[in-house]
BAPADO-869068 format. One line per 8 residues: for each residue z, y, x of C-alpha. Coordinates in Angstrom, 3 decimals. Layout:
N
Z/Y/X; ...
***
This chain:
227
-3.623/-109.492/135.487; -4.723/-109.515/139.154; -8.390/-110.225/139.766; -9.100/-113.321/141.819; -11.258/-112.846/144.944; -14.927/-113.800/144.739; -15.097/-117.121/146.522; -17.991/-117.445/149.029
-20.068/-120.531/148.235; -20.602/-123.612/150.362; -23.827/-123.408/152.318; -26.887/-125.321/151.200; -26.862/-127.231/154.484; -23.294/-128.434/154.032; -23.910/-129.473/150.448; -26.939/-131.444/151.567
-25.232/-133.101/154.552; -21.449/-132.956/154.000; -20.295/-133.269/157.603; -18.740/-130.578/159.794; -18.977/-131.519/163.482; -16.042/-130.065/165.435; -16.732/-129.199/169.083; -13.909/-128.804/171.622
-14.988/-128.517/175.238; -13.679/-127.283/178.576; -16.268/-124.502/178.443; -18.659/-123.117/175.809; -21.611/-123.619/178.169; -21.469/-127.315/177.227; -22.209/-126.635/173.563; -26.000/-126.302/173.657
-27.143/-129.837/174.454; -24.662/-131.392/172.036; -25.629/-129.071/169.182; -29.304/-129.810/169.829; -28.698/-133.556/169.441; -26.565/-133.151/166.312; -29.165/-130.966/164.612; -31.982/-133.313/165.640
-30.135/-136.123/163.869; -29.409/-134.169/160.690; -25.894/-132.804/161.214; -26.308/-129.072/160.792; -22.805/-127.676/160.257; -21.120/-127.127/163.606; -17.590/-125.768/164.173; -17.115/-124.087/167.553
-13.407/-123.927/168.330; -11.578/-121.021/169.907; -9.604/-123.478/172.064; -12.868/-123.765/174.030; -13.038/-120.960/176.622; -15.773/-118.347/176.103; -16.656/-119.434/172.563; -16.731/-115.879/171.222
-18.668/-114.662/174.266; -21.322/-117.352/173.812; -21.462/-117.147/170.013; -24.136/-114.421/169.582; -26.505/-116.244/171.937; -25.929/-119.573/170.179; -26.491/-118.028/166.747; -29.692/-116.388/167.917
-30.992/-119.653/169.401; -29.771/-122.144/166.798; -28.872/-120.209/163.665; -32.205/-120.879/161.979; -31.521/-124.618/162.106; -27.741/-124.909/161.805; -24.628/-123.259/160.385; -22.434/-122.278/163.341
-18.836/-121.651/162.337; -15.825/-120.621/164.387; -12.662/-122.702/164.151; -9.012/-122.458/165.222; -8.981/-118.869/163.955; -5.378/-117.660/163.759; -5.636/-113.864/163.506; -7.556/-111.103/161.779
-8.797/-109.939/165.177; -10.323/-113.355/165.893; -11.842/-113.503/162.427; -13.412/-110.065/162.850; -14.766/-110.999/166.277; -16.224/-114.268/164.974; -17.982/-112.554/162.083; -19.160/-109.784/164.376
-20.660/-112.430/166.639; -22.600/-113.960/163.769; -20.388/-116.872/162.723; -21.651/-118.435/159.514; -18.146/-119.521/158.452; -14.487/-119.488/159.547; -12.032/-122.371/159.892; -8.272/-122.029/160.396
-5.566/-124.609/161.186; -3.114/-122.927/158.788; -3.327/-120.734/155.714; -3.236/-117.042/156.591; -4.162/-115.003/153.529; -5.212/-112.034/155.666; -7.732/-114.189/157.552; -9.072/-115.640/154.306
-9.482/-112.066/153.057; -11.639/-111.192/156.080; -14.013/-114.052/155.305; -14.129/-113.245/151.603; -14.806/-109.547/152.249; -17.689/-110.473/154.577; -19.080/-113.028/152.134; -18.610/-115.828/154.680
-17.263/-119.224/153.678; -13.737/-119.779/154.951; -11.910/-123.108/155.248; -8.164/-122.505/155.758; -5.938/-125.388/156.795; -3.248/-126.654/154.414; -1.428/-129.890/153.652; 1.244/-129.600/150.976
0.272/-128.860/147.362; 1.910/-125.437/147.677; -0.149/-124.613/150.783; -3.323/-125.967/149.192; -2.817/-123.838/146.082; -2.095/-120.729/148.163; -5.269/-121.229/150.211; -7.412/-121.876/147.154
-6.167/-118.897/145.160; -6.614/-116.642/148.211; -10.357/-117.276/147.962; -11.018/-120.261/150.218; -14.477/-121.746/149.873; -12.840/-125.114/150.464; -9.353/-125.965/151.690; -9.178/-127.885/154.958
-6.718/-130.747/154.421; -5.088/-130.981/157.850; -4.058/-133.262/159.392; -5.913/-135.568/157.019; -4.964/-138.765/158.835; -1.362/-138.320/157.745; -2.173/-138.516/154.044; -5.429/-140.498/153.669
-8.220/-140.235/151.080; -5.967/-141.056/148.143; -4.287/-137.709/148.637; -7.540/-135.971/147.760; -7.688/-137.840/144.457; -4.084/-136.889/143.686; -4.754/-133.203/144.390; -7.563/-133.230/141.869
-5.004/-133.950/139.117; -3.286/-130.541/139.102; -6.229/-128.775/140.784; -9.384/-130.161/139.113; -11.651/-127.422/140.481; -10.379/-127.670/144.055; -12.937/-128.030/146.864; -11.432/-129.616/149.962
-12.515/-130.842/153.386; -10.357/-133.356/155.270; -9.940/-132.730/158.990; -7.916/-134.376/161.730; -8.255/-138.095/162.409; -11.309/-138.618/160.197; -13.264/-141.531/161.665; -16.413/-143.389/160.761
-14.597/-145.676/158.321; -13.044/-142.672/156.554; -16.221/-140.777/155.667; -17.087/-142.587/152.468; -13.507/-142.964/151.117; -12.909/-139.229/151.452; -16.221/-138.272/149.858; -15.610/-140.741/147.033
-12.189/-139.126/146.554; -13.951/-135.841/145.829; -14.128/-134.111/149.223; -16.794/-131.424/149.489; -17.415/-132.588/153.068; -15.611/-134.226/155.967; -14.717/-132.577/159.267; -15.142/-134.857/162.279
-14.385/-134.327/165.952; -13.789/-137.018/168.539; -15.033/-140.047/166.565; -18.436/-138.347/166.272; -18.664/-136.299/169.466; -17.086/-138.868/171.774; -17.459/-137.881/175.427; -20.720/-135.979/174.943
-19.100/-132.616/175.751; -17.831/-134.042/179.042; -21.196/-135.305/180.238; -21.302/-138.528/178.208; -24.439/-140.105/176.786; -26.413/-137.875/174.433; -28.327/-140.934/173.264; -25.061/-142.499/172.111
-24.155/-139.211/170.422; -27.431/-139.307/168.496; -26.726/-142.861/167.364; -23.261/-141.908/166.142; -24.685/-138.865/164.364; -27.213/-141.065/162.563; -24.461/-143.423/161.391; -22.211/-140.631/160.151
-25.086/-138.880/158.391; -26.210/-142.107/156.692; -22.679/-142.909/155.513; -22.297/-139.431/154.034; -25.700/-139.610/152.328; -24.871/-142.965/150.762; -21.514/-141.775/149.448; -23.022/-138.570/148.101
-25.759/-140.514/146.296; -23.108/-142.741/144.731; -21.045/-139.830/143.452; -24.140/-138.168/141.989; -25.088/-141.385/140.192; -21.571/-141.721/138.800; -21.626/-138.084/137.659; -24.913/-138.590/135.796
-23.648/-141.824/134.208; -20.491/-140.072/132.974; -22.445/-137.443/131.008
***
């Protein structure tokens, strides 16, 4: 019998506030102010995407400046080389758009949480058994929160994070369906990375955080009542 990989655990910060903020910008120099506002308003898991130029170059500086207050992950990882570079730069976790077992293995070997993208039950199972900390259900908008509940039937221990088209109205339904967290981009970040209002970003962050906290409190109450 083949031994299963030791699955890196979800971070304390993500368990406490189950929102991953996804940042895509025209340049990594725009990250700082937006991350500062998100952290100030309680959203402390930040995914920095490799589609943003200079993300890996800026990563060590960002981790040094912000790593004591936030989990900074690297997303859109599609190769072992990118995964190695992200971990070498101090990334707290890895996110991929697809399931690549060799990339998952890099995260597992380094003890870093890894969230590989998957959609079909076959892909979800492959990602989970490879050692994913949680499987990123992507694109989540195509299936909706009910899909998470259905996955829990054959995979009762599955941890999953919906990503792609998750808006403000979707936060609570997904968390109630059993999601470990929700991954949110545009509906949370808006135009803040393009020079938009940081005050408005803070207001959105407060709303998202409050919605997640309410849903998490509900699920905990239900869990206690079921015992």
